[in-house]
C-alpha positions as CSV (number, residue, x, y, z in Angstrom):
1,X,79.6,34.4,-67.9
2,X,78.7,33.8,-64.2
3,X,78.7,30.8,-61.9
4,X,79.5,27.3,-62.4
5,X,77.3,24.6,-64.1
6,X,76.5,23.1,-60.7
7,X,76.8,24.3,-57.0
8,X,76.0,27.4,-55.2
9,X,77.5,29.7,-57.7
10,X,74.8,29.5,-60.2
11,X,72.9,32.7,-61.2
12,X,69.0,33.1,-60.7
13,X,68.4,32.6,-64.5
14,X,70.3,29.3,-64.6
15,X,68.4,28.0,-61.7
16,X,65.0,28.9,-63.3
17,X,65.9,27.6,-66.7
18,X,67.8,24.4,-65.6
19,X,64.5,22.8,-64.9
20,X,63.2,23.3,-68.6
21,X,63.6,20.0,-70.5
22,X,65.9,20.1,-73.6
23,X,65.5,18.4,-76.7
24,X,68.0,16.9,-79.0
25,X,71.3,18.8,-79.3
26,X,70.6,20.7,-76.2
27,X,68.0,22.8,-77.9
28,X,64.3,23.1,-77.2
29,X,62.1,20.8,-79.3
30,X,59.9,23.2,-81.5
31,X,57.1,20.7,-82.0
32,X,57.1,18.8,-78.7
33,X,53.8,17.3,-78.1
34,X,53.5,18.6,-74.6
35,X,54.0,22.1,-75.7
36,X,51.6,22.0,-78.5
37,X,49.0,20.5,-76.2
38,X,49.3,23.4,-73.9
39,X,49.3,26.0,-76.7
40,X,46.1,24.3,-78.1
41,X,44.5,24.4,-74.8
42,X,45.3,28.0,-74.5
43,X,43.7,28.7,-77.8
44,X,40.5,26.5,-77.0
45,X,40.2,28.5,-73.8
46,X,40.2,31.6,-75.8
47,X,37.6,30.3,-78.2
48,X,35.3,29.3,-75.1
49,X,35.6,32.6,-73.5
50,X,35.0,34.5,-76.7
51,X,31.9,32.3,-77.6
52,X,30.5,33.2,-74.1
53,X,31.2,36.9,-74.5
54,X,29.7,36.9,-78.1
55,X,26.4,35.7,-76.7
56,X,26.1,39.0,-74.7
57,X,27.6,41.2,-77.4
58,X,25.6,44.3,-78.5
59,X,24.2,43.8,-81.8
60,X,22.3,46.9,-83.5
61,X,18.9,46.2,-84.9
62,X,20.0,47.3,-88.2
63,X,22.2,44.2,-88.5
64,X,19.3,42.0,-88.1
65,X,19.6,40.2,-91.4
66,X,22.6,38.1,-92.4
67,X,23.7,40.0,-95.5
68,X,23.9,43.4,-93.8
69,X,25.5,41.9,-90.8
70,X,28.3,40.5,-92.9
71,X,28.7,43.4,-95.1
72,X,29.2,45.6,-91.9
73,X,31.4,43.3,-90.1
74,X,33.2,41.5,-93.0
75,X,33.4,43.9,-96.0
76,X,34.8,42.7,-99.3
77,X,38.6,42.1,-99.2
78,X,41.3,43.3,-101.5
79,X,44.0,40.9,-102.3
80,X,46.3,42.7,-99.9
81,X,43.7,42.6,-97.1
82,X,43.2,38.7,-97.9
83,X,47.0,38.2,-97.6
84,X,47.3,40.2,-94.4
85,X,44.4,38.4,-92.9
86,X,45.9,35.1,-93.5
87,X,49.4,36.0,-92.4
88,X,48.9,38.4,-89.5
89,X,49.3,36.0,-86.5
90,X,52.0,34.2,-88.1
91,X,54.1,37.4,-88.9
92,X,53.5,38.7,-85.2
93,X,54.8,35.3,-83.8
94,X,57.9,35.7,-85.9
95,X,58.3,39.2,-84.6
96,X,57.9,38.2,-81.0
97,X,60.3,35.3,-81.4
98,X,63.1,38.0,-81.7
99,X,62.5,39.1,-78.1
100,X,62.4,37.6,-74.6
101,X,58.8,38.7,-74.3
102,X,57.9,36.1,-76.8
103,X,57.6,33.5,-74.1
104,X,54.6,35.4,-72.9
105,X,53.3,37.0,-76.0
106,X,52.9,33.8,-78.0
107,X,50.4,32.2,-75.7
108,X,48.7,35.5,-75.2
109,X,48.4,35.9,-78.9
110,X,46.8,32.5,-79.4
111,X,44.4,33.3,-76.6
112,X,43.2,36.5,-78.4
113,X,42.9,34.7,-81.5
114,X,40.8,32.1,-80.0
115,X,38.7,34.8,-78.2
116,X,38.1,36.7,-81.5
117,X,37.1,33.5,-83.3
118,X,34.8,32.4,-80.8
119,X,33.1,35.9,-80.3
120,X,32.6,36.3,-84.0
121,X,31.0,32.8,-84.3
122,X,28.8,33.4,-81.4
123,X,27.8,36.7,-82.5
124,X,26.9,35.5,-86.1
125,X,24.9,32.7,-84.7
126,X,22.9,35.2,-82.3
127,X,22.2,37.4,-85.2
128,X,21.2,35.2,-87.9
129,X,20.7,31.6,-86.3
130,X,21.9,28.6,-88.4
131,X,22.5,30.6,-91.7
132,X,24.8,32.9,-89.6
133,X,26.5,29.7,-88.1
134,X,27.1,28.3,-91.7
135,X,28.5,31.9,-92.7
136,X,30.8,31.9,-89.8
137,X,32.2,28.5,-90.8
138,X,33.0,29.9,-94.1
139,X,34.4,33.1,-92.9
140,X,36.3,31.8,-89.7
141,X,36.2,28.0,-89.7
142,X,37.9,27.0,-92.9
143,X,40.7,29.6,-92.7
144,X,41.2,28.2,-89.1
145,X,41.4,24.7,-90.4
146,X,44.1,25.8,-92.9
147,X,46.1,28.2,-90.5
148,X,45.7,26.8,-87.1
149,X,48.4,23.9,-87.3
150,X,50.9,26.3,-88.7
151,X,49.9,28.9,-85.9
152,X,50.4,26.3,-83.1
153,X,53.9,25.3,-84.6
154,X,54.8,29.0,-85.0
155,X,53.8,29.7,-81.4
156,X,55.9,26.8,-80.3
157,X,58.9,28.1,-82.3
158,X,58.4,31.7,-81.0
159,X,58.5,30.5,-77.4
160,X,61.7,28.2,-78.0
161,X,63.4,31.1,-79.6
162,X,62.6,33.5,-77.0
163,X,63.8,31.1,-74.2
164,X,67.0,30.6,-76.1
165,X,67.6,34.3,-76.5
166,X,67.0,34.8,-72.8
167,X,69.5,31.8,-72.0
168,X,72.2,33.2,-74.3
169,X,71.6,36.7,-72.8
170,X,72.3,35.4,-69.3
171,X,75.1,33.1,-70.1
172,X,73.7,29.6,-69.7
173,X,75.8,28.2,-72.6
174,X,73.1,27.5,-75.2
175,X,73.8,28.9,-78.7
176,X,71.0,30.6,-80.7
177,X,70.2,28.9,-84.0
178,X,69.1,31.4,-86.5
179,X,67.8,28.5,-88.8
180,X,65.2,27.4,-86.3
181,X,62.5,29.1,-88.2
182,X,63.3,27.4,-91.6
183,X,60.5,24.9,-91.4
184,X,58.1,27.6,-90.4
185,X,59.0,29.7,-93.3
186,X,57.9,26.9,-95.6
187,X,54.8,26.3,-93.6
188,X,54.0,29.9,-93.5
189,X,54.3,30.4,-97.2
190,X,52.2,27.4,-98.2
191,X,49.3,28.2,-95.7
192,X,49.3,31.8,-96.2
193,X,48.9,31.2,-100.0
194,X,46.2,28.9,-99.3
195,X,44.4,31.1,-96.9
196,X,44.8,34.2,-99.2
197,X,43.4,32.2,-102.1
198,X,40.3,31.0,-100.1
199,X,39.7,34.4,-98.6
200,X,39.9,36.3,-101.9
201,X,38.6,33.9,-104.4
202,X,36.4,31.3,-102.8
203,X,34.9,33.0,-99.8
204,X,32.9,35.6,-101.8
205,X,31.3,33.0,-103.9
206,X,30.3,30.7,-101.0
207,X,28.8,33.7,-99.2
208,X,26.7,34.6,-102.1
209,X,25.4,31.1,-102.0
210,X,24.6,31.6,-98.3
211,X,22.8,35.0,-99.0
212,X,20.8,33.3,-101.8
213,X,19.8,30.4,-99.6
214,X,19.0,32.8,-96.6
């Protein structure tokens, strides 16, 4: 432990982190409104940048029809693949929360997720017009509606845990609570099961209807 709680004896880490507001029981509020708004803005920024990039993405002429484009870019999923597609970002956030780097990696992951989402939607619309937009809603939009609330909460929890680890390491007197992810485990389980069921069972049926209509 170094330095006193006040005065000129404080370490650099104490000075930096003393300005960060703490919630109840002197721990960071996982679902604070301000934090979730910032994370949602980062995600939205990634979506906008991805949508712009998708308008200029090179698409081979062989992918000119909707079915061949989706077959190439979104092949049929096994149950394991459907599960990984639904859980990959949440699992990465949990992994990032075990390191100081989670403070920066969690927002970066949200930006990447938003970018890939926007780029794929934009590319499908470019390739196949409105049927492509409908297909992108089925492939990306509905899973995003299911998983995004939990993704934002998971990113918030990841940042909070990373900051607490940092404070614990540099002796600022804040204990690390190993149960902080408890609510996220429940949310992750429910949303991942819903996302997996949708990707594996419903999505192929819905895409077949789109192909038939196109």
